[in-house]
N, CA, C and O of each residue as an XYZ file, in Angstrom:
932
protein
N       6.304     15.572    -43.013
C       6.012     15.866    -41.770
C       6.953     15.873    -40.612
O       7.067     16.773    -39.780
N       7.628     14.725    -40.672
C       8.635     14.785    -39.537
C      10.129     14.643    -40.091
O      10.456     14.000    -41.089
N      10.861     15.275    -39.356
C      12.328     15.346    -39.986
C      13.192     14.005    -40.073
O      14.051     13.763    -40.920
N      12.729     13.079    -38.882
C      13.241     11.836    -38.757
C      12.414     11.038    -37.958
O      11.397     11.535    -37.475
N      12.799      9.510    -37.689
C      11.994      8.750    -37.004
C      11.693      9.245    -35.452
O      10.616      9.118    -34.870
N      12.987      9.883    -34.883
C      12.764     10.263    -33.553
C      11.836     11.317    -33.432
O      11.208     11.417    -32.378
N      11.637     12.191    -34.433
C      10.632     13.126    -34.082
C       9.192     12.543    -34.220
O       8.279     13.021    -33.547
N       8.984     11.519    -35.083
C       7.780     10.803    -35.386
C       7.660     10.117    -33.982
O       6.549     10.180    -33.456
N       8.494      9.579    -33.421
C       8.196      8.679    -32.133
C       7.694      9.679    -31.050
O       6.670      9.567    -30.377
N       8.542     10.598    -31.016
C       8.388     11.845    -30.024
C       6.861     12.359    -30.067
O       6.229     12.573    -29.032
N       6.358     12.527    -31.277
C       5.033     13.094    -31.472
C       3.740     11.992    -31.062
O       2.657     12.320    -30.575
N       4.116     10.838    -31.351
C       3.071      9.821    -31.239
C       3.270      9.099    -29.963
O       2.375      8.358    -29.555
N       4.367      9.253    -29.303
C       4.507      8.736    -27.892
C       4.053      9.937    -26.977
O       3.299      9.680    -26.039
N       4.425     11.100    -27.170
C       4.365     12.047    -25.997
C       3.387     13.126    -26.533
O       2.469     13.342    -25.743
N       3.354     13.764    -27.529
C       2.549     14.880    -27.692
C       1.113     14.585    -27.936
O       0.256     15.101    -27.218
N       0.735     13.605    -29.122
C      -0.309     13.305    -29.100
C      -1.351     12.393    -27.963
O      -2.564     12.505    -27.789
N      -0.597     11.695    -27.454
C      -1.242     11.260    -26.037
C      -1.681     12.103    -25.092
O      -2.769     12.057    -24.518
N      -0.709     12.963    -24.924
C      -0.903     14.072    -23.788
C      -2.153     14.870    -24.194
O      -2.921     15.240    -23.305
N      -2.394     15.148    -25.437
C      -3.676     15.901    -25.816
C      -5.024     14.831    -25.702
O      -5.993     14.886    -24.946
N      -4.757     14.079    -26.512
C      -6.147     12.969    -26.450
C      -6.275     12.252    -25.161
O      -7.406     11.930    -24.799
N      -5.234     11.959    -24.414
C      -5.546     11.534    -23.015
C      -6.380     12.465    -22.231
O      -7.268     11.970    -21.538
N      -6.212     13.801    -22.242
C      -6.789     14.730    -21.609
C      -8.044     15.047    -22.080
O      -8.878     15.469    -21.279
N      -8.333     14.908    -23.304
C      -9.674     14.915    -23.858
C     -10.533     13.898    -23.476
O     -11.690     14.111    -23.114
N      -9.989     12.731    -23.544
C     -10.844     11.649    -23.060
C     -11.130     11.638    -21.529
O     -12.228     11.220    -21.161
N     -10.227     12.066    -20.615
C     -10.473     12.325    -19.150
C     -11.498     13.249    -19.211
O     -12.556     12.808    -18.765
N     -11.536     14.479    -19.649
C     -12.654     15.302    -19.514
C     -13.935     15.032    -19.993
O     -14.938     15.536    -19.489
N     -13.961     14.184    -21.039
C     -15.060     13.519    -21.618
C     -15.754     12.490    -20.513
O     -16.940     12.468    -20.186
N     -14.791     11.736    -20.084
C     -15.412     10.933    -18.989
C     -15.743     11.343    -17.639
O     -16.378     10.682    -16.818
N     -15.186     12.646    -17.473
C     -15.530     13.254    -16.393
C     -17.083     13.988    -16.573
O     -17.929     14.114    -15.688
N     -17.156     14.330    -17.687
C     -18.484     14.966    -18.199
C     -19.540     13.944    -18.143
O     -20.691     14.194    -17.782
N     -19.185     12.966    -18.452
C     -20.076     11.703    -18.565
C     -20.340     11.146    -17.269
O     -21.468     10.697    -17.064
N     -19.368     11.100    -16.251
C     -19.689     10.686    -14.937
C     -20.502     11.731    -14.192
O     -21.308     11.324    -13.356
N     -20.374     13.052    -14.407
C     -21.232     13.987    -13.629
C     -22.673     13.885    -14.071
O     -23.646     14.113    -13.351
N     -22.700     13.483    -15.450
C     -24.312     13.260    -15.807
C     -24.880     11.925    -15.247
O     -26.061     11.772    -14.935
N     -24.029     11.089    -15.165
C     -24.738      9.726    -14.875
C     -24.506      9.344    -13.392
O     -24.944      8.304    -12.900
N     -23.815     10.227    -12.752
C     -23.686      9.864    -11.350
C     -25.117      9.928    -10.707
O     -25.805     10.909    -10.989
N     -25.676      8.875     -9.785
C     -26.713      8.861     -9.120
C     -27.263      9.951     -8.031
O     -26.450     10.341     -7.193
N     -28.280     10.344     -8.003
C     -28.657     11.281     -7.031
C     -29.180     10.582     -5.774
O     -29.639     11.237     -4.838
N     -29.108      9.248     -5.761
C     -29.589      8.516     -4.619
C     -28.761      8.791     -3.567
O     -28.076      9.810     -3.486
N     -28.813      7.673     -2.537
C     -28.203      7.794     -1.111
C     -26.467      7.743     -1.453
O     -25.990      7.452     -2.551
N     -25.851      8.027     -0.476
C     -24.265      7.994     -0.488
C     -23.817      6.630     -0.880
O     -22.934      6.443     -1.716
N     -24.464      5.662     -0.240
C     -24.023      4.203     -0.624
C     -24.161      4.036     -1.897
O     -23.275      3.352     -2.409
N     -24.993      4.439     -2.608
C     -25.347      4.064     -4.241
C     -24.300      4.746     -4.897
O     -23.704      4.232     -5.844
N     -23.986      6.072     -4.379
C     -23.027      6.713     -5.311
C     -21.705      6.241     -4.971
O     -20.843      6.297     -5.848
N     -21.417      5.789     -3.840
C     -19.933      4.851     -3.723
C     -19.980      3.641     -4.345
O     -18.910      3.135     -4.683
N     -21.006      3.073     -4.566
C     -21.013      1.600     -5.583
C     -20.652      2.217     -6.771
O     -19.651      1.821     -7.369
N     -21.421      3.259     -7.258
C     -21.360      3.544     -8.719
C     -19.875      4.031     -9.045
O     -19.291      3.794    -10.102
N     -19.369      4.738     -7.986
C     -17.854      5.116     -8.227
C     -16.864      3.891     -8.354
O     -15.985      3.701     -9.194
N     -17.313      3.000     -7.123
C     -16.310      1.902     -7.117
C     -16.513      0.884     -8.602
O     -15.631      0.174     -9.087
N     -17.632      1.019     -9.019
C     -17.797      0.332    -10.435
C     -17.231      0.726    -11.449
O     -16.896     -0.025    -12.366
N     -17.006      2.228    -11.420
C     -16.147      2.703    -12.615
C     -14.693      2.654    -12.371
O     -13.865      2.767    -13.275
N     -14.360      2.455    -10.932
C     -12.779      2.242    -10.829
C     -12.362      0.746    -11.026
O     -11.182      0.435    -11.190
N     -13.326     -0.118    -11.004
C     -13.059     -1.575    -11.334
C     -13.180     -1.706    -12.953
O     -12.491     -2.585    -13.471
N     -13.876     -1.025    -13.666
C     -13.988     -0.897    -15.034
C     -12.549     -0.518    -15.656
O     -12.036     -1.159    -16.573
N     -11.972      0.593    -15.047
C     -10.570      1.198    -15.332
C      -9.558     -0.014    -15.054
O      -8.717     -0.338    -15.892
N      -9.690     -0.633    -13.872
C      -8.634     -1.690    -13.623
C      -8.847     -2.918    -14.489
O      -7.873     -3.667    -14.551
N      -9.837     -3.241    -15.113
C     -10.213     -4.120    -16.052
C      -9.544     -3.744    -17.419
O      -9.006     -4.569    -18.158
N      -9.630     -2.541    -17.640
C      -8.951     -1.907    -18.911
C      -7.521     -2.029    -18.654
O      -6.822     -2.395    -19.599
N      -6.956     -1.776    -17.498
C      -5.467     -1.879    -17.492
C      -4.991     -3.214    -17.775
O      -4.083     -3.549    -18.535
N      -5.903     -4.078    -16.892
C      -5.347     -5.609    -16.997
C      -5.371     -6.068    -18.459
O      -4.524     -6.872    -18.849
N      -6.314     -5.585    -19.284
C      -6.307     -6.122    -20.531
C      -5.047     -5.584    -21.593
O      -4.745     -6.120    -22.659
N      -4.463     -4.470    -21.032
C      -3.606     -4.031    -21.704
C      -2.433     -4.000    -20.916
O      -1.665     -3.098    -21.251
N      -2.041     -4.729    -19.941
C      -1.343     -4.720    -18.940
C       0.272     -4.511    -19.320
O       0.979     -3.715    -18.702
N       0.687     -5.225    -20.272
C       2.035     -5.385    -20.762
C       2.396     -3.917    -21.290
O       3.486     -3.397    -21.050
N       1.358     -3.279    -22.049
C       1.799     -2.038    -22.561
C       1.829     -0.954    -21.507
O       2.782     -0.176    -21.556
N       0.960     -0.800    -20.603
C       0.863     -0.225    -19.265
C       2.114     -0.301    -18.669
O       2.587      0.802    -18.394
N       2.791     -1.256    -18.388
C       4.070     -1.513    -17.823
C       5.204     -0.947    -18.678
O       6.194     -0.359    -18.244
N       4.924     -1.203    -19.918
C       6.015     -0.631    -20.967
C       5.922      0.816    -20.708
O       7.001      1.336    -20.425
N       4.774      1.684    -20.738
C       4.811      3.035    -20.538
C       5.121      3.389    -18.910
O       5.382      4.551    -18.599
N       5.093      2.735    -18.290
C       5.104      3.168    -16.720
C       6.620      3.030    -16.473
O       7.213      3.791    -15.708
N       7.211      2.056    -17.130
C       8.819      1.924    -16.987
C       9.740      2.946    -17.834
O      10.935      3.194    -17.675
N       8.912      3.420    -18.697
C       9.427      4.425    -19.712
C      10.478      3.624    -20.654
O      11.593      4.031    -20.979
N       9.903      2.452    -21.000
C      10.727      1.678    -22.029
C      10.697      2.332    -23.354
O       9.921      3.237    -23.663
N      11.619      1.797    -24.132
C      11.826      2.469    -25.544
C      12.235      1.688    -26.488
O      12.425      2.089    -27.636
N      12.469      0.133    -25.996
C      12.849     -0.895    -27.018
C      12.054     -0.997    -28.197
O      12.595     -1.208    -29.282
N      10.706     -0.854    -28.074
C       9.769     -1.066    -29.101
C       9.062      0.306    -29.584
O       8.060      0.389    -30.294
N       9.643      1.115    -29.162
C       9.036      2.610    -29.683
C       9.089      2.726    -31.290
O       8.308      3.477    -31.875
N      10.045      1.950    -31.979
C      10.169      2.071    -33.548
C       8.926      1.318    -33.956
O       8.459      1.641    -35.048
N       8.372      0.473    -33.347
C       7.160     -0.445    -33.840
C       5.782      0.449    -33.143
O       4.821      0.783    -33.836
N       5.876      0.705    -31.904
C       4.625      1.102    -31.174
C       4.209      2.586    -31.831
O       3.022      2.913    -31.833
N       5.046      3.307    -32.285
C       5.099      4.845    -32.446
C       5.567      5.227    -33.693
O       5.911      6.380    -33.952
N       5.598      4.171    -34.585
C       5.767      4.832    -36.052
C       4.704      4.111    -36.915
O       4.322      2.950    -36.764
N       4.256      5.078    -37.926
C       3.016      4.557    -38.908
C       3.559      3.745    -39.651
O       4.754      3.682    -39.940
N       2.321      2.789    -40.151
C       2.731      1.885    -41.095
C       3.031      0.409    -40.637
O       3.224     -0.516    -41.425
N       3.046      0.299    -39.224
C       3.460     -0.973    -38.535
C       2.082     -1.719    -38.075
O       1.847     -2.078    -36.922
N       1.165     -1.892    -39.266
C      -0.035     -2.418    -38.746
C       0.024     -4.118    -38.744
O      -0.866     -4.753    -38.179
N       1.050     -4.732    -39.366
C       0.867     -6.277    -39.477
C       1.904     -6.622    -38.419
O       3.108     -6.796    -38.603
N       1.223     -6.691    -37.278
C       2.041     -7.125    -36.020
C       1.808     -8.334    -35.287
O       0.612     -8.608    -35.389
N       2.400     -9.149    -34.617
C       2.051    -10.465    -34.250
C       1.749    -10.233    -32.781
O       1.922    -11.167    -31.997
N       1.381     -9.250    -32.421
C       1.066     -8.780    -30.955
C      -0.216     -8.035    -30.828
O      -0.510     -7.330    -31.794
N      -1.015     -8.061    -29.841
C      -2.396     -7.292    -29.693
C      -2.028     -5.884    -30.068
O      -0.989     -5.311    -29.740
N      -3.133     -5.335    -30.891
C      -3.007     -3.915    -31.228
C      -4.186     -3.346    -30.893
O      -5.125     -4.142    -30.911
N      -4.505     -2.013    -30.534
C      -5.644     -1.474    -29.992
C      -6.534     -1.433    -31.354
O      -6.108     -0.959    -32.407
N      -7.813     -1.988    -31.189
C      -8.836     -2.173    -32.156
C      -9.119     -0.763    -32.789
O      -9.197     -0.584    -34.004
N      -9.257      0.166    -31.893
C      -9.686      1.607    -32.609
C      -8.581      2.086    -33.430
O      -8.813      3.106    -34.077
N      -7.330      1.515    -33.545
C      -6.535      1.906    -34.471
C      -6.922      1.946    -36.016
O      -6.620      2.738    -36.909
N      -7.722      0.768    -35.996
C      -8.091      0.532    -37.701
C      -9.106      1.534    -37.935
O      -9.439      1.674    -39.112
N      -9.746      2.359    -36.953
C     -10.750      3.213    -37.395
C     -10.099      4.627    -37.442
O     -10.875      5.582    -37.431
N      -9.032      4.820    -37.484
C      -8.260      6.201    -37.488
C      -7.587      6.348    -38.675
O      -7.284      5.449    -39.460
N      -7.358      7.571    -38.771
C      -6.467      7.902    -40.200
C      -5.131      7.278    -39.866
O      -4.560      7.388    -38.781
N      -4.677      6.577    -40.973
C      -3.289      5.977    -40.726
C      -2.034      7.064    -40.985
O      -0.865      6.797    -40.708
N      -2.442      8.221    -41.514
C      -1.521      9.081    -41.713
C      -1.319      9.784    -40.305
O      -0.265     10.381    -40.086
N      -2.295      9.720    -39.378
C      -2.164     10.338    -38.077
C      -2.347      9.518    -36.801
O      -2.859      9.823    -35.724
N      -1.756      8.342    -37.250
C      -1.928      7.190    -35.886
C      -0.988      6.206    -36.290
O      -0.616      5.917    -37.427
N      -0.630      5.695    -35.096
C       0.376      4.589    -35.003
C      -0.481      3.512    -34.412
O      -1.652      3.753    -34.118
N       0.116      2.211    -34.207
C      -0.606      0.982    -33.474
C      -1.063      1.278    -32.072
O      -1.999      0.687    -31.536
N      -0.227      2.389    -31.413
C      -0.296      2.264    -30.073
C      -0.255      3.639    -29.512
O      -0.117      3.811    -28.301
N      -0.380      4.710    -30.425
C      -0.612      5.965    -29.773
C      -1.808      6.294    -28.788
O      -1.796      7.040    -27.809
N      -2.948      5.459    -29.362
C      -4.265      5.628    -28.703
C      -4.166      4.973    -27.403
O      -4.591      5.589    -26.426
N      -3.628      3.725    -27.242
C      -3.415      3.085    -25.837
C      -2.475      3.996    -24.991
O      -2.532      3.931    -23.763
N      -1.538      4.917    -25.670
C      -0.631      5.663    -24.614
C      -1.394      6.726    -24.028
O      -1.168      7.227    -22.926
N      -2.501      7.109    -24.986
C      -3.538      8.232    -24.601
C      -4.358      7.501    -23.142
O      -4.566      8.028    -22.049
N      -4.675      6.228    -23.584
C      -5.469      5.716    -22.388
C      -4.758      5.579    -21.100
O      -5.309      5.733    -20.010
N      -3.450      5.267    -21.274
C      -2.822      5.219    -19.955
C      -2.811      6.624    -19.215
O      -2.806      6.753    -17.991
N      -2.807      7.553    -20.046
C      -2.526      9.026    -19.382
C      -4.135      9.148    -18.723
O      -4.378      9.463    -17.558
N      -4.978      8.872    -19.598
C      -6.453      8.931    -19.080
C      -6.597      8.333    -17.947
O      -7.103      8.941    -17.003
N      -6.204      7.110    -17.835
C      -6.359      6.048    -16.804
C      -5.867      6.868    -15.509
O      -6.654      7.105    -14.592
N      -4.622      7.257    -15.484
C      -4.119      7.854    -14.391
C      -4.748      8.818    -13.919
O      -4.905      8.910    -12.702
N      -5.292      9.833    -14.873
C      -6.234     11.026    -14.396
C      -7.432     10.500    -13.964
O      -7.681     10.813    -12.800
N      -8.268      9.802    -14.507
C      -9.432      9.270    -14.004
C      -9.432      8.474    -12.719
O     -10.353      8.582    -11.910
N      -8.395      7.673    -12.531
C      -8.148      6.909    -11.303
C      -8.082      7.848    -10.063
O      -8.767      7.715     -9.049
N      -7.131      8.842    -10.301
C      -7.010      9.765     -9.259
C      -8.551     10.487     -8.863
O      -9.146     10.525     -7.786
N      -8.881     10.987    -10.099
C     -10.381     11.725     -9.739
C     -11.543     10.825     -9.176
O     -12.422     11.334     -8.481
N     -11.542      9.456     -9.486
C     -12.542      8.803     -8.923
C     -12.076      8.384     -7.391
O     -12.937      8.335     -6.513
N     -10.871      8.123     -7.129
C     -10.296      7.775     -5.922
C     -10.743      9.177     -4.858
O     -11.232      9.037     -3.737
N     -10.471     10.369     -5.450
C     -10.831     11.619     -4.805
C     -12.537     11.500     -4.497
O     -13.028     11.675     -3.382
N     -13.140     11.239     -5.459
C     -14.538     11.475     -5.387
C     -14.711     10.265     -4.240
O     -15.291     10.674     -3.234
N     -14.397      9.133     -4.204
C     -14.619      8.188     -3.275
C     -14.411      8.455     -1.937
O     -15.191      8.193     -1.021
N     -13.258      9.021     -1.853
C     -12.932      9.437     -0.524
C     -13.839     10.500      0.015
O     -14.155     10.398      1.200
N     -14.350     11.605     -0.752
C     -15.124     12.484     -0.351
C     -16.453     11.864      0.030
O     -16.961     12.309      1.059
N     -17.061     10.973     -0.582
C     -18.224     10.225     -0.390
C     -17.941      9.637      0.973
O     -18.773      9.861      1.852
N     -16.668      8.773      1.318
C     -16.854      8.325      2.438
C     -16.633      9.150      3.692
O     -16.856      8.630      4.785
N     -16.240     10.314      3.608
C     -16.116     11.290      4.437
C     -17.519     11.645      4.929
O     -17.877     11.616      6.107
N     -18.417     12.054      3.663
C     -19.767     12.218      3.923
C     -20.563     11.319      4.846
O     -21.236     11.586      5.842
N     -20.267     10.061      4.168
C     -21.029      8.722      4.610
C     -20.812      8.746      6.298
O     -21.738      8.626      7.101
N     -19.290      8.941      6.676
C     -18.962      8.941      8.181
C     -19.585      9.908      8.926
O     -20.088      9.679     10.026
N     -19.578     11.076      8.333
C     -20.168     12.365      9.083
C     -21.794     11.927      9.238
O     -22.324     11.997     10.347
N     -22.476     11.515      8.169
C     -23.822     10.920      8.380
C     -23.990     10.066      9.460
O     -24.878     10.247     10.292
N     -23.086      9.016      9.512
C     -23.231      8.027     10.598
C     -23.098      8.682     12.044
O     -23.871      8.392     12.957
N     -21.992      9.643     12.181
C     -21.946     10.268     13.312
C     -23.004     11.074     13.854
O     -23.208     11.191     15.063
N     -23.785     11.720     12.803
C     -25.070     12.376     13.141
C     -26.177     11.615     13.760
O     -26.926     12.013     14.653
N     -26.179     10.321     13.091
C     -27.224      9.170     13.251
C     -27.045      8.949     14.684
O     -27.998      9.075     15.452
N     -25.650      8.564     15.163
C     -25.472      8.009     16.462
C     -25.332      8.916     17.505
O     -25.145      8.492     18.646
N     -25.412     10.395     17.216
C     -25.259     11.425     18.086
C     -26.904     12.188     18.292
O     -27.299     13.132     17.607
N     -27.582     11.612     19.235
C     -28.896     12.187     19.237
C     -28.845     13.668     19.652
O     -27.868     14.147     20.227
N     -30.040     14.426     19.305
C     -30.113     15.829     19.626
C     -29.905     16.171     21.020
O     -29.554     17.316     21.302
N     -30.112     15.159     22.062
C     -30.023     15.324     23.631
C     -28.788     15.642     23.979
O     -28.583     16.248     25.031
N     -27.612     15.216     23.002
C     -26.267     15.663     23.356
C     -25.745     16.715     23.005
O     -24.635     17.019     23.442
N     -26.469     17.567     22.076
C     -25.907     18.784     21.562
C     -25.966     19.761     22.856
O     -26.845     19.815     23.716
N     -24.769     20.520     22.742
C     -24.471     21.602     23.875
C     -23.794     20.925     24.968
O     -23.405     21.719     25.824
N     -23.535     19.717     25.203
C     -22.792     19.319     26.206
C     -21.298     19.521     25.789
O     -20.990     19.397     24.604
N     -20.377     19.824     26.726
C     -19.102     20.315     26.586
C     -18.255     19.920     28.015
O     -18.625     20.126     29.170
N     -17.132     19.352     27.595
C     -16.273     18.958     28.779
C     -15.455     20.250     29.248
O     -14.498     20.568     28.543
N     -15.729     20.975     30.306
C     -15.062     22.133     30.639
C     -13.736     21.944     31.844
O     -13.090     22.835     32.395
N     -13.645     20.682     31.972
C     -12.404     20.443     32.787
C     -11.520     20.253     31.839
O     -11.802     20.521     30.671
N     -10.107     19.678     32.261
C      -9.170     19.537     31.420
C      -9.178     18.280     30.695
O      -9.946     17.389     31.058
N      -8.343     18.107     29.631
C      -8.407     16.641     29.075
C      -7.768     15.654     29.806
O      -8.030     14.462     29.646
N      -6.709     16.182     30.828
C      -6.093     15.410     31.520
C      -7.092     14.722     32.639
O      -7.069     13.542     32.989
N      -7.986     15.774     33.118
C      -9.194     15.115     34.060
C      -9.867     14.144     33.517
O     -10.105     13.134     34.178
N     -10.340     14.290     32.072
C     -11.104     13.527     31.711
C     -10.404     12.030     31.481
O     -11.074     11.002     31.580
N      -9.122     12.025     31.196
C      -8.245     10.882     31.002
C      -8.206     10.102     32.449
O      -8.265      8.874     32.512
N      -8.100     10.942     33.596
C      -8.041     10.244     34.753
C      -9.201      9.693     35.099
O      -9.147      8.633     35.723
N     -10.292     10.180     34.831
C     -11.730      9.558     35.130
C     -11.846      8.300     34.222
O     -12.242      7.268     34.764
N     -11.580      8.278     33.061
C     -11.608      7.238     32.045
C     -10.802      6.182     32.578
O     -11.326      5.070     32.512
N      -9.744      6.239     33.051
C      -8.637      5.302     33.669
C      -9.506      4.862     34.898
O      -9.531      3.640     35.038
N     -10.130      5.484     35.698
C     -10.666      5.249     37.008
C     -11.847      4.245     36.820
O     -11.977      3.212     37.477
N     -12.630      4.647     35.910
C     -13.828      3.946     35.399
C     -13.329      2.488     35.079
O     -13.818      1.477     35.584
N     -12.427      2.505     34.292
C     -12.021      1.096     33.594
C     -11.206      0.394     34.681
O     -11.184     -0.836     34.723
N     -10.670      0.994     35.385
C     -10.004      0.237     36.668
C     -11.015     -0.534     37.655
O     -10.786     -1.615     38.198
N     -12.170      0.236     37.776
C     -13.150      0.121     38.747
C     -14.027     -0.873     38.456
O     -14.850     -1.322     39.254
N     -13.818     -1.365     36.911
C     -14.839     -2.266     36.413
C     -16.186     -1.914     36.328
O     -17.105     -2.732     36.318
N     -16.324     -0.569     36.260
C     -17.709      0.000     36.260
C     -18.336      0.053     34.887
O     -19.483      0.443     34.667
N     -17.462     -0.384     33.972
C     -18.158     -0.340     32.453
C     -17.737     -1.725     31.936
O     -16.550     -2.040     31.847
N     -18.837     -2.612     31.568
C     -18.475     -4.008     31.225
C     -17.537     -4.622     31.939
O     -16.625     -5.212     31.358
N     -17.616     -4.579     33.344
C     -16.813     -5.245     34.181
C     -15.501     -5.058     33.906
O     -14.783     -6.045     34.069
N     -14.960     -3.983     33.505
C     -13.796     -3.714     33.227
C     -12.976     -4.176     31.779
O     -11.800     -3.994     31.464
N     -13.978     -4.778     31.116
C     -13.660     -5.664     29.751
C     -13.685     -4.655     28.536
O     -13.280     -4.964     27.415
N     -14.248     -3.304     28.897
C     -14.349     -2.432     27.662
C     -12.995     -1.825     27.390
O     -12.149     -1.536     28.236
N     -12.909     -1.663     25.966
C     -11.788     -1.399     25.451
C     -11.486      0.106     25.916
O     -12.425      0.893     25.798
N     -10.232      0.606     26.450
C      -9.976      2.138     26.675
C     -10.187      3.083     25.557
O     -10.665      4.217     25.612
N      -9.724      2.385     24.466
C      -9.820      3.290     23.148
C     -11.080      3.525     22.632
O     -11.267      4.490     21.890
N     -12.066      2.677     22.967
C     -13.505      2.709     22.565
C     -14.160      3.808     23.502
O     -14.825      4.697     22.969
N     -13.990      3.780     24.945
C     -14.384      4.391     25.863
C     -13.920      6.003     25.602
O     -14.640      6.967     25.862
N     -12.586      6.075     25.043
C     -12.037      7.208     24.748
C     -12.680      7.932     23.533
O     -12.823      9.153     23.463
N     -13.019      7.106     22.662
C     -13.776      7.518     21.404
C     -15.348      8.130     21.746
O     -15.899      9.151     21.335
N     -15.775      7.159     22.588
C     -17.131      7.668     22.896
C     -17.239      9.063     23.615
O     -18.127      9.860     23.312
N     -16.348      9.308     24.527
C     -15.930     10.458     25.270
C     -15.832     11.698     24.168
O     -16.523     12.715     24.235
N     -14.980     11.459     23.283
C     -14.579     12.440     22.241
C     -15.867     12.685     21.478
O     -16.177     13.853     21.244
N     -16.519     11.853     21.133
C     -18.036     12.073     20.479
C     -18.786     12.731     21.264
O     -19.364     13.746     20.876
N     -18.902     12.267     22.489
C     -20.126     12.879     23.385
C     -19.648     14.267     23.697
O     -20.536     15.109     23.824
N     -18.487     14.631     23.834
C     -17.972     16.170     24.423
C     -17.481     16.980     23.115
O     -17.238     18.187     23.116
N     -17.383     16.193     22.095
C     -16.905     17.091     20.675
C     -15.552     17.451     20.996
O     -15.234     18.631     20.845
N     -14.722     16.642     21.406
C     -13.425     17.051     21.481
C     -12.311     15.745     21.120
O     -12.711     14.595     20.934
N     -11.110     16.073     21.070
C     -10.014     15.007     20.735
C      -9.204     14.827     21.772
O      -8.686     15.813     22.297
N      -8.974     13.649     22.206
C      -8.289     13.242     23.319
C      -6.776     12.940     22.835
O      -5.862     12.645     23.604
N      -6.665     13.064     21.423
C      -5.226     12.603     21.013
C      -4.676     11.583     21.593
O      -5.409     10.599     21.699
N      -3.384     11.477     22.098
C      -2.614     10.362     22.822
C      -2.940     10.344     24.136
O      -2.251     11.006     24.912
N      -4.048      9.585     24.615
C      -4.383      9.502     25.959
C      -3.397      8.680     26.610
O      -3.263      8.802     27.828
N      -2.783      7.969     26.057
C      -1.940      6.879     26.746
C      -0.790      7.713     27.308
O      -0.353      7.540     28.446
N      -0.350      8.576     26.503
C       0.813      9.458     26.980
C       0.190     10.332     28.234
O       0.831     10.450     29.278
N      -1.074     10.921     28.060
C      -1.438     11.544     29.223
C      -1.570     10.653     30.498
O      -1.355     11.191     31.584
N      -1.871      9.476     30.456
C      -1.930      8.653     31.415
C      -0.625      8.402     32.029
O      -0.475      8.161     33.227
N       0.325      8.471     31.148
C       1.871      8.182     31.506
C       2.193      9.498     32.579
O       2.760      9.295     33.653
N       1.811     10.697     32.198
C       1.949     11.827     32.934
C       1.191     12.066     34.240
O       1.497     12.764     35.206
N       0.094     11.282     34.008
C      -0.784     11.281     35.506
C       0.304     10.280     36.534
O       0.714     10.580     37.655
N       0.539      9.272     35.902
C       1.457      8.323     36.860
C       2.774      9.028     37.363
O       3.346      8.631     38.379
N       3.189      9.987     36.685
C       4.477     10.428     36.960
C       4.276     11.634     38.014
O       5.252     12.151     38.557
N       3.164     11.987     38.231
C       2.918     13.197     39.192
C       3.711     12.820     40.474
O       3.633     11.700     40.979
N       4.478     13.824     40.970
C       5.050     13.709     42.294
C       3.979     13.617     43.436
O       4.109     12.818     44.364
N       3.137     14.294     43.349
C       1.894     14.150     44.453
C       0.568     14.238     43.792
O       0.552     14.483     42.585
N      -0.423     14.088     44.362
C      -1.851     14.113     43.990
C      -2.173     13.398     42.684
O      -2.675     13.919     41.688
N      -1.813     12.139     42.836
C      -2.022     11.444     41.562
C      -3.384     11.166     41.012
O      -3.601     10.829     39.849
N      -4.327     11.345     41.993
C      -5.627     11.383     41.541
C      -6.434     12.555     41.872
O      -7.607     12.556     42.246
N      -5.483     13.774     41.647
C      -6.145     14.851     41.877
C      -7.457     15.162     41.300
O      -8.200     15.745     42.090
N      -7.926     14.940     40.179
C      -9.444     14.984     39.732
C     -10.341     14.389     40.591
O     -11.300     14.979     41.087
N      -9.986     12.955     40.823
C     -10.889     12.087     41.599
C     -11.107     12.592     42.992
O     -12.155     12.411     43.612
N     -10.156     13.178     43.412
C      -9.931     13.832     44.952
C     -10.894     15.154     44.709
O     -11.736     15.481     45.546
N     -10.730     15.725     43.743
C     -11.803     16.858     43.756
C     -13.070     16.485     43.555
O     -13.876     17.035     44.305
N     -13.529     15.680     42.733
C     -14.691     15.088     42.627
C     -15.306     14.648     43.977
O     -16.474     14.937     44.236
N     -14.553     13.971     44.816
C     -14.979     13.325     45.815
C     -15.360     14.632     46.941
O     -16.421     14.693     47.563
N     -14.397     15.497     47.021
C     -14.566     16.705     47.873
C     -15.863     17.633     47.459
O     -16.624     18.146     48.279
N     -15.958     17.741     46.136
C     -17.113     18.503     45.615
C     -18.455     17.831     45.900
O     -19.407     18.510     46.283
N     -18.558     16.405     45.707
C     -19.817     15.802     46.056
C     -20.095     15.846     47.531
O     -21.240     16.005     47.953
N     -19.002     15.700     48.354
C     -19.151     15.794     49.804
C     -19.890     17.132     50.373
O     -20.851     17.202     51.139
N     -19.113     18.205     49.735
C     -19.718     19.363     50.150
C     -21.226     19.551     49.704
O     -21.977     20.043     50.546
N     -21.739     19.217     48.488
C     -22.871     19.151     47.809
C     -23.997     18.563     48.856
O     -25.065     19.111     49.127
N     -23.502     17.312     49.381
C     -24.371     16.513     50.120
C     -24.681     17.195     51.455
O     -25.786     17.255     51.995
N     -23.543     17.691     51.889
C     -23.491     18.459     53.221
C     -24.527     19.737     53.095
O     -25.354     20.026     53.959
N     -24.336     20.411     51.918
C     -25.245     21.601     51.851
C     -26.626     21.146     51.556
O     -27.450     21.643     52.324
N     -27.125     20.324     50.643
C     -28.321     19.514     50.675
C     -28.839     19.017     52.071
O     -30.043     18.999     52.328
N     -28.085     18.703     52.768
C     -28.642     18.151     54.174
C     -28.904     19.242     55.139
O     -29.739     19.134     56.037
N     -28.265     20.166     54.965
C     -28.274     21.502     55.889
C     -29.594     22.313     55.380
O     -30.001     23.279     56.025
N     -30.167     21.922     54.327
C     -31.353     22.878     53.810
C     -32.708     22.578     54.672
O     -33.741     23.205     54.437
């Protein structure tokens, strides 16, 4: 079947695990799709986390071989990936004894498990990330009552940062103990915008050659005009 031992090692170390590893991966994905709970996001996240833990336990049980494979070691290839090496003094994958001895070695199945581990780990991590994003979006909707819908900040973002720092400096919110970052986050959620690096914006405000409090002065003038108009009615 093989011209030499090098060909045999290559087949059982690279070719067969490449195929079997992907078969195992797609089989596990199919099982995951069927067993994934239809309950809330939190339960789905717990389900995926449990599968990730199970994968890690499998890795720990065969850590030495996982490391051997990951580091592309070759010193034991003549034992791991050559047929007929059953009487070994180190742990052997138990499934090996249920396979055709003419088409398996002591560790080709474990090599396939390493491949499926990598594929499944990435798949589960992606699923978990997607669920976390969904969970965060739900949380945002829960803390954003319908009464806030349609509110938008139509002045400039710089004006909003100026107002934020004025409120913080005046002690109007939590006696000045509120965190600026939290205040900025609340405004971003309230007005559905991104303030990005508001610290840099504040630095630009400080460096204005004139009208340092331009927006606040405008607010004062606008309010005074409105009061005058209302009093004149």
